[in-house]
N, C-alpha and C positions, 0 to 999 in steps of 0.2 A: 651775093648769092651763094657763094662757097660756105658762108658762115651757117648760111639757113639749112642747106643739105647736110651740113656736118651735126648740126644740134638735132635734127629730125631723123637721121639716118639710123637704123637699128644698130646696135654694137655687139659684137662678140663677147662674152664674159672672159674675162682675164683668168688665167689660171697661174698658180706659182709652183716654181720648180727649184730644187737644190740640186747642184752638182756634188756628189759624194765620190771620195776615192775610195780605193781598195781599203783601207783601215778605217772606213766609215766615217770619216772626218769631213764636215760641210767646207766646200771650196769655194763656192759662188751661188748666188740666186739668179734667177730670170723671172719675168713675169710677162706671159705670152699667152695666144689663144690656143695655141698647139704646143705639143711637147717639143722640147728641143732635139735636135737630130745629135746622136752621139752616145757614148756609152756612159752611165754612171749619173744620168739626169732622174731623180725622182718626183713624185708631185708631192707637196708639202700643204698643209693648211693654212699655216702662216709663215712670215718671215721676221726673223728677230737676228740683228746683227751678233748680239752676243754668240749664235751659233758658228758662226766662221771661225775656222781653224780647231774647233771643238768637234768632238762626236755628235752626231746629229740623234736627238731623242727619239725612241719610238713613237711616241705619242704625235710626232709632227708629221709622220708619214701617212699618206692618203692609201688606203688600201685599193688595190686594184680590182676591180670585179670583172669576171668572165664573162665576155660578150658572146653571145651564141648567133650564129650566123642563120640566114634561111635556109642554106644547103643543107646543115646538120641537122636542122627540124623534118626537113622534107625525106632526109636519108633514115630517120629515125621513126617517121610515120609508117 
């Protein structure tokens, strides 16, 4: 029964994150539905082991889109 529920249940999409130190070097990767807690984690579009201990290429980073809240829209109107 558990297997059937596991196969039919909707799944959250996984996202890729890289831990970047102060020098811009990639220290670790993590795959998760939510952003990891802590400083230095950024979202990337792919995971390559050759990036470990190397500067993370700018093309790998996913730009964060600013989110507007309902409160700011209501105040602006």
